[in-house]
All heavy atoms as TSV, in Angstrom:
chain	resi	resn	atom	element	x	y	z
A	1	MET	N	N	-3.172	2.256	-19.028
A	1	MET	CA	C	-3.080	2.469	-17.588
A	1	MET	C	C	-2.833	1.116	-16.899
A	1	MET	O	O	-3.493	0.131	-17.228
A	1	MET	CB	C	-4.380	3.086	-17.085
A	1	MET	CG	C	-4.360	3.433	-15.635
A	1	MET	SD	S	-5.902	4.184	-15.146
A	1	MET	CE	C	-5.294	5.720	-14.531
A	2	PRO	N	N	-1.907	1.047	-15.942
A	2	PRO	CA	C	-1.630	-0.239	-15.283
A	2	PRO	C	C	-2.747	-0.641	-14.335
A	2	PRO	O	O	-3.584	0.178	-13.955
A	2	PRO	CB	C	-0.337	0.036	-14.521
A	2	PRO	CG	C	-0.310	1.501	-14.311
A	2	PRO	CD	C	-1.010	2.110	-15.490
A	3	LYS	N	N	-2.721	-1.914	-13.982
A	3	LYS	CA	C	-3.712	-2.421	-13.040
A	3	LYS	C	C	-3.479	-1.816	-11.662
A	3	LYS	O	O	-2.363	-1.473	-11.314
A	3	LYS	CB	C	-3.587	-3.935	-12.925
A	3	LYS	CG	C	-3.987	-4.691	-14.161
A	3	LYS	CD	C	-3.850	-6.159	-13.887
A	3	LYS	CE	C	-4.200	-6.961	-15.117
A	3	LYS	NZ	N	-4.043	-8.399	-14.871
A	4	MET	N	N	-4.570	-1.696	-10.886
A	4	MET	CA	C	-4.457	-1.212	-9.508
A	4	MET	C	C	-3.944	-2.334	-8.625
A	4	MET	O	O	-4.388	-3.470	-8.736
A	4	MET	CB	C	-5.824	-0.773	-8.990
A	4	MET	CG	C	-6.124	0.676	-9.221
A	4	MET	SD	S	-7.684	1.145	-8.474
A	4	MET	CE	C	-7.424	0.751	-6.779
A	5	LYS	N	N	-2.994	-2.022	-7.770
A	5	LYS	CA	C	-2.487	-3.029	-6.843
A	5	LYS	C	C	-3.352	-3.064	-5.589
A	5	LYS	O	O	-3.822	-2.031	-5.116
A	5	LYS	CB	C	-1.046	-2.714	-6.450
A	5	LYS	CG	C	-0.046	-3.054	-7.509
A	5	LYS	CD	C	1.350	-3.035	-6.923
A	5	LYS	CE	C	2.351	-3.516	-7.944
A	5	LYS	NZ	N	3.711	-3.535	-7.394
A	6	THR	N	N	-3.534	-4.255	-5.058
A	6	THR	CA	C	-4.239	-4.431	-3.793
A	6	THR	C	C	-3.297	-4.045	-2.660
A	6	THR	O	O	-2.121	-4.391	-2.696
A	6	THR	CB	C	-4.649	-5.906	-3.636
A	6	THR	OG1	O	-5.450	-6.270	-4.743
A	6	THR	CG2	C	-5.420	-6.130	-2.363
A	7	LYS	N	N	-3.813	-3.334	-1.668
A	7	LYS	CA	C	-3.010	-3.008	-0.495
A	7	LYS	C	C	-2.769	-4.299	0.283
A	7	LYS	O	O	-3.722	-4.967	0.692
A	7	LYS	CB	C	-3.730	-2.006	0.406
A	7	LYS	CG	C	-4.102	-0.712	-0.278
A	7	LYS	CD	C	-2.912	0.216	-0.367
A	7	LYS	CE	C	-3.325	1.555	-0.923
A	7	LYS	NZ	N	-2.245	2.229	-1.595
A	8	SER	N	N	-1.511	-4.654	0.491
A	8	SER	CA	C	-1.201	-5.954	1.096
A	8	SER	C	C	-1.659	-6.035	2.548
A	8	SER	O	O	-2.007	-7.113	3.031
A	8	SER	CB	C	0.284	-6.267	0.980
A	8	SER	OG	O	1.056	-5.273	1.614
A	9	GLY	N	N	-1.687	-4.905	3.252
A	9	GLY	CA	C	-2.187	-4.907	4.629
A	9	GLY	C	C	-3.676	-5.207	4.682
A	9	GLY	O	O	-4.146	-5.913	5.575
A	10	ALA	N	N	-4.416	-4.707	3.705
A	10	ALA	CA	C	-5.863	-4.922	3.666
A	10	ALA	C	C	-6.196	-6.357	3.306
A	10	ALA	O	O	-7.116	-6.949	3.869
A	10	ALA	CB	C	-6.504	-3.966	2.672
A	11	LYS	N	N	-5.451	-6.945	2.378
A	11	LYS	CA	C	-5.779	-8.310	1.978
A	11	LYS	C	C	-5.490	-9.319	3.081
A	11	LYS	O	O	-6.077	-10.385	3.110
A	11	LYS	CB	C	-5.080	-8.694	0.681
A	11	LYS	CG	C	-3.617	-8.963	0.750
A	11	LYS	CD	C	-3.079	-9.291	-0.631
A	11	LYS	CE	C	-1.565	-9.359	-0.613
A	11	LYS	NZ	N	-0.998	-9.405	-1.946
A	12	LYS	N	N	-4.604	-8.952	4.019
A	12	LYS	CA	C	-4.324	-9.828	5.158
A	12	LYS	C	C	-5.397	-9.698	6.238
A	12	LYS	O	O	-5.592	-10.623	7.026
A	12	LYS	CB	C	-2.968	-9.485	5.772
A	12	LYS	CG	C	-1.794	-9.806	4.889
A	12	LYS	CD	C	-0.520	-9.232	5.468
A	12	LYS	CE	C	0.595	-9.283	4.440
A	12	LYS	NZ	N	1.795	-8.550	4.905
A	13	ARG	N	N	-6.068	-8.562	6.308
A	13	ARG	CA	C	-6.981	-8.288	7.416
A	13	ARG	C	C	-8.458	-8.507	7.113
A	13	ARG	O	O	-9.247	-8.708	8.028
A	13	ARG	CB	C	-6.796	-6.840	7.881
A	13	ARG	CG	C	-5.531	-6.619	8.645
A	13	ARG	CD	C	-5.289	-5.139	8.902
A	13	ARG	NE	N	-4.151	-4.924	9.777
A	13	ARG	CZ	C	-2.882	-4.923	9.368
A	13	ARG	NH1	N	-2.603	-5.128	8.092
A	13	ARG	NH2	N	-1.909	-4.727	10.218
A	14	PHE	N	N	-8.856	-8.420	5.865
A	14	PHE	CA	C	-10.277	-8.466	5.526
A	14	PHE	C	C	-10.584	-9.603	4.565
A	14	PHE	O	O	-9.780	-9.929	3.696
A	14	PHE	CB	C	-10.717	-7.143	4.884
A	14	PHE	CG	C	-10.459	-5.943	5.746
A	14	PHE	CD1	C	-9.457	-5.043	5.432
A	14	PHE	CD2	C	-11.212	-5.702	6.878
A	14	PHE	CE1	C	-9.208	-3.931	6.226
A	14	PHE	CE2	C	-10.982	-4.592	7.682
A	14	PHE	CZ	C	-9.974	-3.716	7.348
A	15	THR	N	N	-11.780	-10.187	4.717
A	15	THR	CA	C	-12.271	-11.187	3.770
A	15	THR	C	C	-13.710	-10.839	3.412
A	15	THR	O	O	-14.410	-10.182	4.186
A	15	THR	CB	C	-12.234	-12.608	4.368
A	15	THR	OG1	O	-12.928	-12.607	5.613
A	15	THR	CG2	C	-10.822	-13.091	4.559
A	16	LEU	N	N	-14.132	-11.296	2.261
A	16	LEU	CA	C	-15.495	-11.041	1.802
A	16	LEU	C	C	-16.413	-12.196	2.181
A	16	LEU	O	O	-15.992	-13.351	2.150
A	16	LEU	CB	C	-15.520	-10.877	0.283
A	16	LEU	CG	C	-15.097	-9.531	-0.261
A	16	LEU	CD1	C	-15.035	-9.591	-1.771
A	16	LEU	CD2	C	-16.057	-8.445	0.160
A	17	THR	N	N	-17.646	-11.861	2.514
A	17	THR	CA	C	-18.661	-12.890	2.755
A	17	THR	C	C	-19.365	-13.179	1.439
A	17	THR	O	O	-19.147	-12.489	0.441
A	17	THR	CB	C	-19.693	-12.415	3.795
A	17	THR	OG1	O	-20.364	-11.264	3.271
A	17	THR	CG2	C	-19.040	-12.068	5.114
A	18	GLY	N	N	-20.206	-14.170	1.445
A	18	GLY	CA	C	-20.953	-14.536	0.245
A	18	GLY	C	C	-21.908	-13.450	-0.207
A	18	GLY	O	O	-22.206	-13.331	-1.397
A	19	THR	N	N	-22.407	-12.646	0.725
A	19	THR	CA	C	-23.357	-11.585	0.382
A	19	THR	C	C	-22.665	-10.278	0.012
A	19	THR	O	O	-23.331	-9.284	-0.250
A	19	THR	CB	C	-24.326	-11.329	1.555
A	19	THR	OG1	O	-23.555	-11.022	2.723
A	19	THR	CG2	C	-25.203	-12.536	1.818
A	20	GLY	N	N	-21.325	-10.255	0.058
A	20	GLY	CA	C	-20.591	-9.062	-0.345
A	20	GLY	C	C	-20.195	-8.146	0.800
A	20	GLY	O	O	-19.625	-7.094	0.575
A	21	LYS	N	N	-20.503	-8.544	2.032
A	21	LYS	CA	C	-20.072	-7.751	3.175
A	21	LYS	C	C	-18.605	-8.068	3.471
A	21	LYS	O	O	-18.071	-9.072	3.013
A	21	LYS	CB	C	-20.927	-8.070	4.398
A	21	LYS	CG	C	-22.360	-7.608	4.255
A	21	LYS	CD	C	-23.170	-7.971	5.467
A	21	LYS	CE	C	-24.613	-7.543	5.284
A	21	LYS	NZ	N	-25.445	-7.989	6.417
A	22	ILE	N	N	-17.966	-7.227	4.263
A	22	ILE	CA	C	-16.552	-7.409	4.582
A	22	ILE	C	C	-16.428	-7.847	6.035
A	22	ILE	O	O	-16.988	-7.230	6.937
A	22	ILE	CB	C	-15.760	-6.113	4.333
A	22	ILE	CG1	C	-15.926	-5.688	2.879
A	22	ILE	CG2	C	-14.294	-6.316	4.642
A	22	ILE	CD1	C	-15.393	-4.316	2.571
A	23	LYS	N	N	-15.680	-8.920	6.229
A	23	LYS	CA	C	-15.488	-9.511	7.546
A	23	LYS	C	C	-14.155	-9.058	8.123
A	23	LYS	O	O	-13.179	-8.931	7.400
A	23	LYS	CB	C	-15.482	-11.038	7.375
A	23	LYS	CG	C	-16.095	-11.803	8.480
A	23	LYS	CD	C	-16.452	-13.224	8.102
A	23	LYS	CE	C	-15.275	-14.031	7.600
A	23	LYS	NZ	N	-15.548	-15.472	7.580
A	24	ARG	N	N	-14.125	-8.804	9.428
A	24	ARG	CA	C	-12.890	-8.393	10.098
A	24	ARG	C	C	-12.814	-9.017	11.480
A	24	ARG	O	O	-13.817	-9.470	12.023
A	24	ARG	CB	C	-12.836	-6.873	10.233
A	24	ARG	CG	C	-13.856	-6.323	11.211
A	24	ARG	CD	C	-13.607	-4.872	11.562
A	24	ARG	NE	N	-14.631	-4.354	12.439
A	24	ARG	CZ	C	-14.592	-4.414	13.764
A	24	ARG	NH1	N	-13.588	-5.014	14.372
A	24	ARG	NH2	N	-15.567	-3.907	14.494
A	25	LYS	N	N	-11.594	-9.038	12.033
A	25	LYS	CA	C	-11.402	-9.520	13.397
A	25	LYS	C	C	-11.518	-8.353	14.369
A	25	LYS	O	O	-11.373	-7.198	13.987
A	25	LYS	CB	C	-10.019	-10.145	13.544
A	25	LYS	CG	C	-9.903	-11.543	13.024
A	25	LYS	CD	C	-8.557	-12.120	13.374
A	25	LYS	CE	C	-8.733	-13.434	14.079
A	25	LYS	NZ	N	-7.462	-14.071	14.432
A	26	HIS	N	N	-11.769	-8.671	15.624
A	26	HIS	CA	C	-11.807	-7.654	16.669
A	26	HIS	C	C	-10.397	-7.255	17.080
A	26	HIS	O	O	-9.469	-8.064	17.010
A	26	HIS	CB	C	-12.535	-8.186	17.904
A	26	HIS	CG	C	-14.012	-8.191	17.764
A	26	HIS	ND1	N	-14.785	-7.064	17.920
A	26	HIS	CD2	C	-14.882	-9.186	17.480
A	26	HIS	CE1	C	-16.059	-7.368	17.757
A	26	HIS	NE2	N	-16.144	-8.660	17.484
A	27	ALA	N	N	-10.255	-6.037	17.536
A	27	ALA	CA	C	-8.977	-5.557	18.069
A	27	ALA	C	C	-8.878	-5.938	19.549
A	27	ALA	O	O	-9.824	-6.483	20.123
A	27	ALA	CB	C	-8.887	-4.053	17.906
A	28	TYR	N	N	-7.745	-5.642	20.162
A	28	TYR	CA	C	-7.497	-5.830	21.599
A	28	TYR	C	C	-7.449	-7.291	22.025
A	28	TYR	O	O	-7.812	-7.630	23.138
A	28	TYR	CB	C	-8.545	-5.083	22.456
A	28	TYR	CG	C	-8.695	-3.644	22.077
A	28	TYR	CD1	C	-9.853	-3.191	21.457
A	28	TYR	CD2	C	-7.658	-2.743	22.297
A	28	TYR	CE1	C	-9.993	-1.871	21.096
A	28	TYR	CE2	C	-7.789	-1.411	21.945
A	28	TYR	CZ	C	-8.968	-0.992	21.346
A	28	TYR	OH	O	-9.094	0.313	20.989
A	29	LYS	N	N	-6.984	-8.179	21.155
A	29	LYS	CA	C	-6.912	-9.598	21.512
A	29	LYS	C	C	-5.484	-10.125	21.395
A	29	LYS	O	O	-5.252	-11.322	21.438
A	29	LYS	CB	C	-7.848	-10.404	20.584
A	29	LYS	CG	C	-7.987	-11.886	20.905
A	29	LYS	CD	C	-8.881	-12.130	22.081
A	29	LYS	CE	C	-8.813	-13.498	22.687
A	29	LYS	NZ	N	-8.649	-14.645	21.894
A	30	SER	N	N	-4.483	-9.239	21.248
A	30	SER	CA	C	-3.137	-9.728	20.970
A	30	SER	C	C	-2.211	-9.760	22.187
A	30	SER	O	O	-1.396	-10.661	22.302
A	30	SER	CB	C	-2.506	-8.892	19.864
A	30	SER	OG	O	-2.478	-7.541	20.239
A	31	HIS	N	N	-2.314	-8.808	23.080
A	31	HIS	CA	C	-1.426	-8.803	24.250
A	31	HIS	C	C	-2.093	-8.075	25.407
A	31	HIS	O	O	-3.173	-7.521	25.251
A	31	HIS	CB	C	-0.066	-8.171	23.907
A	31	HIS	CG	C	-0.151	-6.743	23.471
A	31	HIS	ND1	N	0.163	-5.693	24.285
A	31	HIS	CD2	C	-0.550	-6.192	22.300
A	31	HIS	CE1	C	-0.033	-4.553	23.625
A	31	HIS	NE2	N	-0.464	-4.832	22.435
A	32	ILE	N	N	-1.451	-8.120	26.568
A	32	ILE	CA	C	-2.005	-7.614	27.833
A	32	ILE	C	C	-3.374	-8.260	28.085
A	32	ILE	O	O	-4.390	-7.581	28.285
A	32	ILE	CB	C	-2.094	-6.071	27.876
A	32	ILE	CG1	C	-0.828	-5.432	27.358
A	32	ILE	CG2	C	-2.327	-5.584	29.306
A	32	ILE	CD1	C	-0.877	-3.909	27.274
A	33	LEU	N	N	-3.393	-9.582	28.061
A	33	LEU	CA	C	-4.652	-10.307	28.206
A	33	LEU	C	C	-4.958	-10.677	29.658
A	33	LEU	O	O	-6.063	-11.138	29.946
A	33	LEU	CB	C	-4.624	-11.576	27.347
A	33	LEU	CG	C	-4.471	-11.332	25.844
A	33	LEU	CD1	C	-4.244	-12.637	25.117
A	33	LEU	CD2	C	-5.667	-10.617	25.270
A	34	THR	N	N	-3.999	-10.474	30.548
A	34	THR	CA	C	-4.215	-10.907	31.933
A	34	THR	C	C	-5.266	-10.070	32.649
A	34	THR	O	O	-6.010	-10.593	33.485
A	34	THR	CB	C	-2.892	-10.839	32.723
A	34	THR	OG1	O	-2.322	-9.549	32.554
A	34	THR	CG2	C	-1.915	-11.885	32.251
A	35	LYS	N	N	-5.362	-8.798	32.329
A	35	LYS	CA	C	-6.337	-7.939	33.010
A	35	LYS	C	C	-7.721	-7.990	32.371
A	35	LYS	O	O	-8.668	-7.445	32.924
A	35	LYS	CB	C	-5.833	-6.494	33.068
A	35	LYS	CG	C	-5.639	-5.837	31.722
A	35	LYS	CD	C	-5.271	-4.370	31.876
A	35	LYS	CE	C	-3.805	-4.201	32.168
A	35	LYS	NZ	N	-3.378	-2.798	32.103
A	36	LYS	N	N	-7.844	-8.630	31.213
A	36	LYS	CA	C	-9.144	-8.737	30.548
A	36	LYS	C	C	-9.866	-9.995	31.025
A	36	LYS	O	O	-9.242	-11.040	31.220
A	36	LYS	CB	C	-8.958	-8.785	29.032
A	36	LYS	CG	C	-8.395	-7.487	28.491
A	36	LYS	CD	C	-7.990	-7.576	27.060
A	36	LYS	CE	C	-7.251	-6.308	26.679
A	36	LYS	NZ	N	-6.368	-6.487	25.559
A	37	THR	N	N	-11.168	-9.891	31.192
A	37	THR	CA	C	-11.935	-11.028	31.686
A	37	THR	C	C	-12.032	-12.097	30.599
A	37	THR	O	O	-11.908	-11.812	29.402
A	37	THR	CB	C	-13.359	-10.599	32.083
A	37	THR	OG1	O	-14.033	-10.128	30.918
A	37	THR	CG2	C	-13.328	-9.515	33.141
A	38	THR	N	N	-12.282	-13.315	31.027
A	38	THR	CA	C	-12.422	-14.436	30.097
A	38	THR	C	C	-13.583	-14.205	29.142
A	38	THR	O	O	-13.482	-14.505	27.952
A	38	THR	CB	C	-12.641	-15.738	30.885
A	38	THR	OG1	O	-11.647	-15.838	31.884
A	38	THR	CG2	C	-12.556	-16.936	29.981
A	39	LYS	N	N	-14.665	-13.653	29.664
A	39	LYS	CA	C	-15.844	-13.369	28.834
A	39	LYS	C	C	-15.508	-12.371	27.728
A	39	LYS	O	O	-15.923	-12.540	26.580
A	39	LYS	CB	C	-16.957	-12.819	29.730
A	39	LYS	CG	C	-18.238	-12.488	29.015
A	39	LYS	CD	C	-19.261	-11.940	29.998
A	39	LYS	CE	C	-20.530	-11.539	29.288
A	39	LYS	NZ	N	-21.527	-10.995	30.236
A	40	ARG	N	N	-14.740	-11.346	28.081
A	40	ARG	CA	C	-14.358	-10.311	27.106
A	40	ARG	C	C	-13.444	-10.889	26.029
A	40	ARG	O	O	-13.633	-10.628	24.837
A	40	ARG	CB	C	-13.669	-9.179	27.852
A	40	ARG	CG	C	-13.281	-7.998	27.005
A	40	ARG	CD	C	-12.765	-6.908	27.916
A	40	ARG	NE	N	-12.010	-5.917	27.189
A	40	ARG	CZ	C	-11.229	-5.008	27.759
A	40	ARG	NH1	N	-11.094	-4.991	29.067
A	40	ARG	NH2	N	-10.586	-4.138	27.034
A	41	LYS	N	N	-12.464	-11.701	26.446
A	41	LYS	CA	C	-11.542	-12.311	25.486
A	41	LYS	C	C	-12.275	-13.268	24.550
A	41	LYS	O	O	-11.987	-13.330	23.361
A	41	LYS	CB	C	-10.424	-13.048	26.223
A	41	LYS	CG	C	-9.432	-12.117	26.886
A	41	LYS	CD	C	-8.290	-12.866	27.490
A	41	LYS	CE	C	-8.644	-13.450	28.831
A	41	LYS	NZ	N	-7.475	-13.925	29.578
A	42	ARG	N	N	-13.235	-13.998	25.089
A	42	ARG	CA	C	-14.009	-14.943	24.283
A	42	ARG	C	C	-14.864	-14.198	23.256
A	42	ARG	O	O	-15.003	-14.631	22.112
A	42	ARG	CB	C	-14.876	-15.798	25.200
A	42	ARG	CG	C	-15.392	-17.068	24.566
A	42	ARG	CD	C	-15.969	-18.024	25.605
A	42	ARG	NE	N	-16.922	-17.394	26.504
A	42	ARG	CZ	C	-16.767	-17.283	27.822
A	42	ARG	NH1	N	-15.679	-17.737	28.409
A	42	ARG	NH2	N	-17.690	-16.714	28.564
A	43	ALA	N	N	-15.409	-13.068	23.651
A	43	ALA	CA	C	-16.229	-12.266	22.738
A	43	ALA	C	C	-15.386	-11.667	21.619
A	43	ALA	O	O	-15.857	-11.513	20.494
A	43	ALA	CB	C	-16.941	-11.170	23.511
A	44	LEU	N	N	-14.128	-11.335	21.911
A	44	LEU	CA	C	-13.244	-10.748	20.907
A	44	LEU	C	C	-12.732	-11.772	19.900
A	44	LEU	O	O	-12.145	-11.402	18.886
A	44	LEU	CB	C	-12.049	-10.065	21.590
A	44	LEU	CG	C	-12.355	-8.824	22.421
A	44	LEU	CD1	C	-11.126	-8.388	23.185
A	44	LEU	CD2	C	-12.861	-7.696	21.548
A	45	THR	N	N	-12.932	-13.056	20.191
A	45	THR	CA	C	-12.466	-14.120	19.298
A	45	THR	C	C	-13.253	-14.147	17.991
A	45	THR	O	O	-12.697	-14.439	16.940
A	45	THR	CB	C	-12.594	-15.477	20.014
A	45	THR	OG1	O	-11.795	-15.429	21.189
A	45	THR	CG2	C	-12.121	-16.611	19.141
A	46	HIS	N	N	-14.526	-13.832	18.052
A	46	HIS	CA	C	-15.406	-13.972	16.891
A	46	HIS	C	C	-15.199	-12.850	15.871
A	46	HIS	O	O	-14.781	-11.750	16.214
A	46	HIS	CB	C	-16.869	-13.979	17.347
A	46	HIS	CG	C	-17.130	-15.000	18.409
A	46	HIS	ND1	N	-17.011	-16.345	18.194
A	46	HIS	CD2	C	-17.469	-14.856	19.709
A	46	HIS	CE1	C	-17.277	-16.999	19.307
A	46	HIS	NE2	N	-17.566	-16.114	20.246
A	47	PHE	N	N	-15.524	-13.162	14.623
A	47	PHE	CA	C	-15.449	-12.174	13.554
A	47	PHE	C	C	-16.674	-11.274	13.595
A	47	PHE	O	O	-17.705	-11.635	14.163
A	47	PHE	CB	C	-15.393	-12.864	12.188
A	47	PHE	CG	C	-14.043	-13.404	11.851
A	47	PHE	CD1	C	-13.662	-14.671	12.260
A	47	PHE	CD2	C	-13.146	-12.648	11.115
A	47	PHE	CE1	C	-12.423	-15.173	11.951
A	47	PHE	CE2	C	-11.898	-13.144	10.797
A	47	PHE	CZ	C	-11.534	-14.407	11.211
A	48	THR	N	N	-16.558	-10.115	12.975
A	48	THR	CA	C	-17.685	-9.197	12.842
A	48	THR	C	C	-17.601	-8.552	11.465
A	48	THR	O	O	-16.623	-8.747	10.746
A	48	THR	CB	C	-17.674	-8.131	13.959
A	48	THR	OG1	O	-18.857	-7.354	13.872
A	48	THR	CG2	C	-16.477	-7.216	13.844
A	49	THR	N	N	-18.629	-7.801	11.092
A	49	THR	CA	C	-18.604	-7.140	9.791
A	49	THR	C	C	-18.146	-5.697	9.947
A	49	THR	O	O	-18.293	-5.104	11.016
A	49	THR	CB	C	-20.006	-7.159	9.134
A	49	THR	OG1	O	-20.940	-6.597	10.039
A	49	THR	CG2	C	-20.414	-8.570	8.777
A	50	VAL	N	N	-17.624	-5.167	8.883
A	50	VAL	CA	C	-17.135	-3.793	8.864
A	50	VAL	C	C	-18.340	-2.851	8.794
A	50	VAL	O	O	-19.367	-3.172	8.186
A	50	VAL	CB	C	-16.210	-3.603	7.639
A	50	VAL	CG1	C	-15.893	-2.151	7.387
A	50	VAL	CG2	C	-14.935	-4.392	7.840
A	51	ALA	N	N	-18.234	-1.694	9.406
A	51	ALA	CA	C	-19.308	-0.699	9.365
A	51	ALA	C	C	-19.522	-0.232	7.924
A	51	ALA	O	O	-18.581	-0.200	7.124
A	51	ALA	CB	C	-18.956	0.489	10.251
A	52	GLU	N	N	-20.747	0.109	7.607
A	52	GLU	CA	C	-21.088	0.536	6.241
A	52	GLU	C	C	-20.308	1.770	5.811
A	52	GLU	O	O	-19.989	1.929	4.636
A	52	GLU	CB	C	-22.591	0.815	6.144
A	52	GLU	CG	C	-23.438	-0.437	6.103
A	52	GLU	CD	C	-24.906	-0.117	5.931
A	52	GLU	OE1	O	-25.232	0.883	5.240
A	52	GLU	OE2	O	-25.735	-0.861	6.481
A	53	THR	N	N	-19.991	2.643	6.754
A	53	THR	CA	C	-19.262	3.865	6.415
A	53	THR	C	C	-17.825	3.579	5.990
A	53	THR	O	O	-17.242	4.353	5.237
A	53	THR	CB	C	-19.236	4.832	7.615
A	53	THR	OG1	O	-18.781	4.125	8.764
A	53	THR	CG2	C	-20.605	5.386	7.889
A	54	ASP	N	N	-17.255	2.476	6.461
A	54	ASP	CA	C	-15.878	2.125	6.123
A	54	ASP	C	C	-15.767	1.203	4.915
A	54	ASP	O	O	-14.676	1.009	4.373
A	54	ASP	CB	C	-15.196	1.450	7.316
A	54	ASP	CG	C	-15.132	2.351	8.525
A	54	ASP	OD1	O	-14.939	3.568	8.336
A	54	ASP	OD2	O	-15.274	1.849	9.648
A	55	GLU	N	N	-16.880	0.621	4.490
A	55	GLU	CA	C	-16.856	-0.374	3.416
A	55	GLU	C	C	-16.258	0.162	2.124
A	55	GLU	O	O	-15.479	-0.521	1.471
A	55	GLU	CB	C	-18.261	-0.910	3.146
A	55	GLU	CG	C	-18.592	-2.107	3.997
A	55	GLU	CD	C	-19.891	-2.764	3.588
A	55	GLU	OE1	O	-20.295	-2.635	2.410
A	55	GLU	OE2	O	-20.501	-3.415	4.448
A	56	ARG	N	N	-16.595	1.375	1.763
A	56	ARG	CA	C	-16.120	1.943	0.496
A	56	ARG	C	C	-14.600	2.047	0.470
A	56	ARG	O	O	-13.948	1.658	-0.505
A	56	ARG	CB	C	-16.757	3.312	0.260
A	56	ARG	CG	C	-16.411	3.911	-1.080
A	56	ARG	CD	C	-17.196	5.209	-1.322
A	56	ARG	NE	N	-16.714	5.859	-2.523
A	56	ARG	CZ	C	-15.714	6.744	-2.523
A	56	ARG	NH1	N	-15.119	7.081	-1.406
A	56	ARG	NH2	N	-15.321	7.296	-3.659
A	57	ASN	N	N	-14.014	2.550	1.568
A	57	ASN	CA	C	-12.555	2.697	1.630
A	57	ASN	C	C	-11.862	1.349	1.597
A	57	ASN	O	O	-10.810	1.206	0.937
A	57	ASN	CB	C	-12.160	3.456	2.899
A	57	ASN	CG	C	-12.455	4.930	2.800
A	57	ASN	OD1	O	-12.478	5.484	1.707
A	57	ASN	ND2	N	-12.704	5.560	3.931
A	58	ILE	N	N	-12.403	0.372	2.280
A	58	ILE	CA	C	-11.775	-0.954	2.307
A	58	ILE	C	C	-11.877	-1.628	0.952
A	58	ILE	O	O	-10.917	-2.266	0.490
A	58	ILE	CB	C	-12.390	-1.814	3.429
A	58	ILE	CG1	C	-12.033	-1.196	4.774
A	58	ILE	CG2	C	-11.901	-3.244	3.360
A	58	ILE	CD1	C	-12.794	-1.738	5.934
A	59	LYS	N	N	-13.013	-1.450	0.273
A	59	LYS	CA	C	-13.142	-2.014	-1.072
A	59	LYS	C	C	-12.160	-1.378	-2.050
A	59	LYS	O	O	-11.642	-2.054	-2.934
A	59	LYS	CB	C	-14.581	-1.872	-1.575
A	59	LYS	CG	C	-15.515	-2.874	-0.932
A	59	LYS	CD	C	-16.902	-2.799	-1.504
A	59	LYS	CE	C	-17.790	-3.861	-0.862
A	59	LYS	NZ	N	-19.157	-3.825	-1.356
A	60	LEU	N	N	-11.878	-0.105	-1.870
A	60	LEU	CA	C	-10.857	0.542	-2.685
A	60	LEU	C	C	-9.475	-0.048	-2.419
A	60	LEU	O	O	-8.701	-0.292	-3.335
A	60	LEU	CB	C	-10.824	2.055	-2.417
A	60	LEU	CG	C	-11.921	2.887	-3.060
A	60	LEU	CD1	C	-11.888	4.318	-2.518
A	60	LEU	CD2	C	-11.763	2.913	-4.557
A	61	CYS	N	N	-9.175	-0.301	-1.146
A	61	CYS	CA	C	-7.883	-0.891	-0.788
A	61	CYS	C	C	-7.757	-2.311	-1.324
A	61	CYS	O	O	-6.667	-2.759	-1.657
A	61	CYS	CB	C	-7.722	-0.929	0.733
A	61	CYS	SG	S	-7.494	0.685	1.466
A	62	LEU	N	N	-8.883	-3.028	-1.414
A	62	LEU	CA	C	-8.863	-4.383	-1.934
A	62	LEU	C	C	-8.928	-4.430	-3.454
A	62	LEU	O	O	-8.921	-5.500	-4.052
A	62	LEU	CB	C	-10.035	-5.189	-1.349
A	62	LEU	CG	C	-9.983	-5.457	0.157
A	62	LEU	CD1	C	-11.281	-6.076	0.630
A	62	LEU	CD2	C	-8.810	-6.357	0.498
A	63	GLY	N	N	-9.016	-3.265	-4.087
A	63	GLY	CA	C	-9.051	-3.197	-5.538
A	63	GLY	C	C	-10.350	-3.664	-6.158
A	63	GLY	O	O	-10.362	-4.221	-7.250
A	64	MET	N	N	-11.445	-3.443	-5.464
A	64	MET	CA	C	-12.747	-3.920	-5.936
A	64	MET	C	C	-13.527	-2.869	-6.704
A	64	MET	O	O	-14.515	-3.196	-7.341
A	64	MET	CB	C	-13.579	-4.413	-4.755
A	64	MET	CG	C	-13.008	-5.642	-4.104
A	64	MET	SD	S	-13.965	-6.157	-2.698
A	64	MET	CE	C	-15.545	-6.484	-3.444
A	65	LYS	N	N	-13.145	-1.614	-6.612
A	65	LYS	CA	C	-13.898	-0.559	-7.322
A	65	LYS	C	C	-12.983	0.245	-8.198
A	65	LYS	O	O	-11.833	0.389	-7.972
A	65	LYS	CB	C	-14.598	0.345	-6.326
A	65	LYS	CG	C	-15.814	-0.313	-5.743
A	65	LYS	CD	C	-16.727	0.708	-5.111
A	65	LYS	CE	C	-18.019	0.058	-4.693
A	65	LYS	NZ	N	-18.944	0.945	-4.088
């Protein structure tokens, strides 16, 4: 059986932390920024972790399971 390929879209969007959690960027930070407040844009800059319910699917896309 051949090796599983990693989904290229997933490998560009997600990274693993040292504890095994998956890190992602916030959405809504790419365009139409004039109507968003500075506080909101600044908050969207930081990384966050993926929800536990989505972790399994993302790990499959990354070829981890």
